C-alpha positions in Angstrom: 1.7 -108.5 -253.3 -1.6 -107.4 -251.8 -2.3 -103.8 -250.8 -5.3 -103.2 -248.6 -7.0 -99.8 -248.1 -7.6 -99.2 -244.4 -10.6 -97.1 -243.4 -13.0 -96.5 -240.5 -12.5 -96.9 -236.8 -10.8 -99.7 -234.8 -13.4 -102.4 -235.5 -13.5 -101.7 -239.2 -9.7 -101.7 -239.4 -9.6 -105.1 -237.6 -12.0 -106.5 -240.2 -9.7 -105.2 -243.0 -6.6 -106.5 -241.2 -8.0 -109.9 -240.6 -9.2 -110.2 -244.2 -5.8 -109.0 -245.5 -4.0 -111.6 -243.4 -6.3 -114.4 -244.7 -6.0 -113.3 -248.3 -2.3 -112.9 -248.3 -1.9 -116.3 -246.6 -4.1 -118.0 -249.2 -2.2 -116.3 -252.1 1.2 -116.8 -250.3 2.2 -113.2 -250.9 3.3 -110.0 -249.0 0.7 -107.8 -247.4 0.7 -104.0 -247.2 -1.8 -101.4 -246.0 -2.7 -98.0 -247.5 -3.3 -95.4 -244.7 -4.3 -92.5 -247.0 -7.9 -92.5 -245.6 -6.6 -91.2 -242.3 -5.0 -88.1 -243.9 -8.4 -87.0 -245.4 -10.8 -84.7 -243.6 -13.6 -84.6 -246.1 -15.1 -88.1 -246.0 -18.1 -86.8 -244.0 -17.9 -89.4 -241.2 -16.5 -89.5 -237.7 -12.8 -88.6 -237.8 -10.6 -91.7 -237.3 -7.0 -92.5 -236.7 -4.8 -95.5 -237.6 -5.0 -98.1 -234.7 -3.5 -101.4 -235.9 -0.3 -100.5 -233.9 -2.3 -101.6 -230.9 -1.6 -105.2 -231.8 1.4 -107.4 -231.5 1.9 -108.4 -235.1 4.0 -106.1 -237.3 2.0 -104.2 -240.0 3.6 -103.3 -243.3 2.7 -99.7 -244.4 2.7 -98.8 -248.1 4.5 -95.8 -249.3 3.2 -93.3 -251.8 5.1 -94.9 -254.6 3.5 -98.3 -254.0 0.0 -96.8 -253.7 0.5 -94.7 -256.9 1.5 -97.8 -258.8 -2.2 -98.8 -258.6 -4.1 -95.5 -258.2 -2.0 -93.1 -260.2 0.2 -95.2 -262.5 3.0 -93.7 -264.5 3.6 -94.3 -268.2 5.5 -97.6 -267.8 2.9 -99.0 -265.5 0.1 -98.0 -267.9 1.9 -99.8 -270.7 2.3 -102.9 -268.5 -1.5 -102.7 -267.7 -2.3 -102.7 -271.4 0.1 -105.5 -272.4 -0.8 -107.6 -269.4 2.9 -108.0 -268.4 3.3 -106.8 -264.8 -0.4 -105.7 -264.8 -1.9 -104.4 -261.6 -5.4 -105.2 -260.4 -7.8 -103.0 -258.4 -10.6 -105.0 -256.7 -13.3 -103.1 -254.9 -16.0 -104.7 -252.7 -19.3 -104.6 -254.5 -21.5 -105.3 -251.5 -20.9 -106.1 -247.8 -22.3 -109.7 -248.1 -19.6 -112.4 -248.3 -18.1 -112.8 -251.7 -15.5 -115.6 -252.1 -14.5 -114.4 -255.6 -12.0 -111.9 -254.0 -9.8 -114.9 -253.2 -9.2 -115.4 -256.9 -7.9 -111.8 -257.4 -4.8 -111.5 -259.6 -1.8 -109.9 -257.9 -0.3 -107.5 -257.5 -3.6 -106.1 -256.4 -5.0 -103.1 -254.6 -8.1 -104.2 -252.6 -10.7 -101.8 -251.1 -13.7 -102.7 -249.0 -14.9 -103.4 -245.4 -14.9 -107.2 -245.5 -17.2 -107.5 -242.5 -17.8 -111.2 -242.2 -16.1 -114.0 -240.3 -16.3 -116.1 -243.4 -13.4 -114.2 -244.9 -11.0 -115.4 -242.2 -12.7 -118.3 -240.4 -10.3 -120.9 -241.8 -7.4 -119.1 -240.1 -9.2 -117.9 -237.0 -6.6 -119.1 -234.6 -3.9 -117.0 -236.3 -6.2 -114.0 -236.5 -6.8 -114.1 -232.7 -3.1 -114.4 -232.2 -2.4 -111.4 -234.5 -5.1 -109.4 -232.7 -3.5 -109.6 -229.3 -3.3 -106.2 -227.7 0.4 -105.5 -227.0 0.0 -102.7 -224.5 -0.8 -103.5 -220.9 -4.2 -102.6 -219.4 -4.4 -99.5 -217.2 -4.7 -100.0 -213.4 -8.5 -99.8 -213.3 -9.0 -102.1 -216.3 -6.5 -104.6 -214.9 -8.6 -104.8 -211.7 -11.8 -105.4 -213.7 -10.0 -108.1 -215.8 -8.9 -109.9 -212.6 -12.5 -109.8 -211.4 -13.8 -111.1 -214.6 -11.5 -114.1 -214.4 -12.9 -115.0 -211.0 -16.6 -114.9 -211.9 -18.5 -117.7 -213.7 -21.0 -116.0 -216.0 -19.9 -112.5 -216.9 -21.8 -110.7 -219.7 -20.5 -107.8 -221.7 -23.2 -105.3 -222.9 -22.1 -102.7 -225.4 -24.3 -99.7 -226.1 -23.1 -97.6 -229.0 -24.7 -94.1 -229.2 -22.3 -91.2 -229.6 -22.0 -90.4 -233.3 -24.8 -92.9 -234.0 -27.1 -90.2 -232.4 -25.2 -86.9 -232.9 -24.2 -87.3 -236.5 -27.1 -87.2 -239.0 -25.0 -89.0 -241.7 -23.9 -91.7 -239.3 -27.4 -92.1 -237.8 -28.9 -92.5 -241.3 -26.4 -95.3 -242.0 -26.5 -97.2 -238.7 -29.4 -96.2 -236.6 -29.3 -97.3 -232.9 -30.4 -100.2 -230.8 -33.5 -99.4 -228.8 -34.1 -99.9 -225.1 -36.5 -102.7 -226.0 -33.6 -104.5 -227.8 -31.5 -104.5 -224.7 -34.4 -105.4 -222.4 -35.1 -108.5 -224.5 -31.5 -109.4 -224.8 -30.9 -109.1 -221.1 -34.0 -111.2 -220.4 -32.8 -113.9 -222.9 -29.4 -114.1 -221.3 -31.1 -114.6 -217.9 -33.0 -117.5 -219.4 -29.9 -119.2 -220.8 -27.2 -118.2 -218.2 -27.2 -118.9 -214.5 -26.7 -116.0 -212.2 -25.2 -113.6 -214.9 -23.2 -110.5 -214.0 -23.6 -107.7 -216.6 -20.7 -105.4 -217.5 -21.9 -102.3 -219.4 -19.6 -100.5 -221.9 -20.9 -97.4 -223.6 -20.1 -93.9 -224.9 -23.2 -92.7 -223.2 -23.0 -93.7 -219.5 -26.0 -91.6 -218.4 -28.3 -93.4 -220.9 -27.1 -96.8 -219.6 -27.6 -95.7 -216.0 -31.1 -94.5 -216.7 -32.4 -97.3 -219.0 -30.4 -100.5 -218.5 -28.8 -100.8 -215.1 -32.2 -101.0 -213.4 -32.9 -104.1 -215.5 -30.1 -106.1 -213.8 -29.7 -107.4 -210.2 -25.9 -107.5 -210.8 -24.6 -104.7 -213.1 -21.3 -102.9 -213.4 -20.9 -99.8 -215.5 -17.4 -99.5 -217.0 -16.7 -95.8 -217.9 -13.1 -95.0 -217.2 -11.6 -95.9 -220.6 -11.6 -92.7 -222.6 -9.9 -91.4 -225.7 -6.6 -93.3 -226.3 -7.7 -96.0 -223.7 -11.0 -96.8 -225.4 -9.5 -100.0 -226.9 -9.4 -101.4 -223.4 -13.2 -101.7 -223.4 -12.9 -104.1 -226.3 -10.2 -106.0 -224.4 -12.4 -106.3 -221.3 -15.4 -107.3 -223.4 -13.4 -110.2 -224.9 -12.7 -111.5 -221.3 -16.4 -111.8 -220.5 -18.1 -115.2 -220.9 -21.1 -114.0 -222.9 -22.0 -110.9 -224.9 -24.8 -108.5 -225.9 -23.5 -106.4 -228.7 -24.6 -103.3 -230.6 -24.7 -102.9 -234.4 -21.1 -101.9 -234.0 -17.9 -103.6 -235.3 -16.3 -102.6 -232.0 -18.5 -104.9 -229.9 -18.5 -107.5 -232.7 -14.8 -107.9 -232.1 -15.2 -107.8 -228.3 -17.5 -110.9 -228.7 -15.5 -112.6 -231.5 -12.2 -112.4 -229.7 -13.6 -114.5 -226.9 -12.7 -118.0 -228.1 -15.2 -119.9 -225.9 -17.3 -122.1 -228.1 -20.1 -122.2 -225.5 -20.5 -118.4 -225.3 -23.9 -116.9 -225.8 -23.8 -113.9 -228.1 -26.8 -111.7 -228.9 -26.7 -109.3 -231.8 -29.2 -106.9 -233.4 -31.1 -108.2 -236.4 -30.5 -105.1 -238.6 -26.9 -104.0 -238.8 -27.5 -101.0 -240.9 -30.4 -98.5 -241.1 -30.2 -98.1 -244.9 -31.7 -100.0 -247.8 -28.6 -99.4 -250.0 -27.6 -102.4 -252.0 -24.0 -102.1 -250.9 -24.9 -102.3 -247.2 -26.3 -105.8 -247.4 -25.3 -107.2 -244.0 -26.4 -110.9 -244.4 -23.1 -112.3 -243.3 -21.8 -109.9 -240.6 -23.3 -111.8 -237.7 -22.0 -115.3 -237.3 -24.6 -118.0 -237.8 -24.3 -119.3 -234.2 -25.0 -116.0 -232.6 -28.6 -115.1 -231.6 -30.3 -112.2 -233.2 -33.1 -109.9 -231.9 -35.0 -107.0 -233.6 -33.3 -103.6 -233.0 -36.6 -101.9 -232.1 
């Protein structure tokens, strides 16, 4: 049995979910998730809610008793841990660079981390894409856009993440933002590689996009109707585009990755984090076949 701690927003949860599916498949065991993070209000970051219920595959949620077996063991479990009979394992990610050692974890195990690399689940990518199929229908406006995307040859999603990356000091220190120059160069590069591209912009700061980015495109569409509980639909629409310019955001990472087209052009920022912390070593987050440009 594997128990994965979920944390962060939708994109982060998807990484942890995909990793958990791959790990449990490799170990041929049951998979459960700890949702206790979403009951906390003191983690200092943007408040988040559990969102894996957006997808078609059933998710097993761990109860308090199962979680406490690892994190707050009773007397009998402590005895088992000392003797090695029925011993539980806690495995915490040491850094965000890919580490295959986790696949040798002894179960039952409680596993905590972000697991932000395609390398953790690339061997089962087809089943991951199937599991990460949104089960709810698109709203009327999104459905119209999706139909239009299907009829156009070279659609390009452009994701601009600002919001808490700008307003929250803690989040800004961790992530930073992608500059206007990054998007200018990315759009220019797409125009060099893709014939007659149509750019679809997705952002939590529409005014910024209208001021700085829309003038750079001959054909540009700003998608700004998916708010609050419908925000996941922006990711669904991104995945239906042919090519992608992403932010240093797991949300747009998944928008690009869920597109299965092997000929897609994906442009990503060179620096994923704005910190020199040894934990946030992001050498494997961006797949090797995606193009990278400086954030500044």
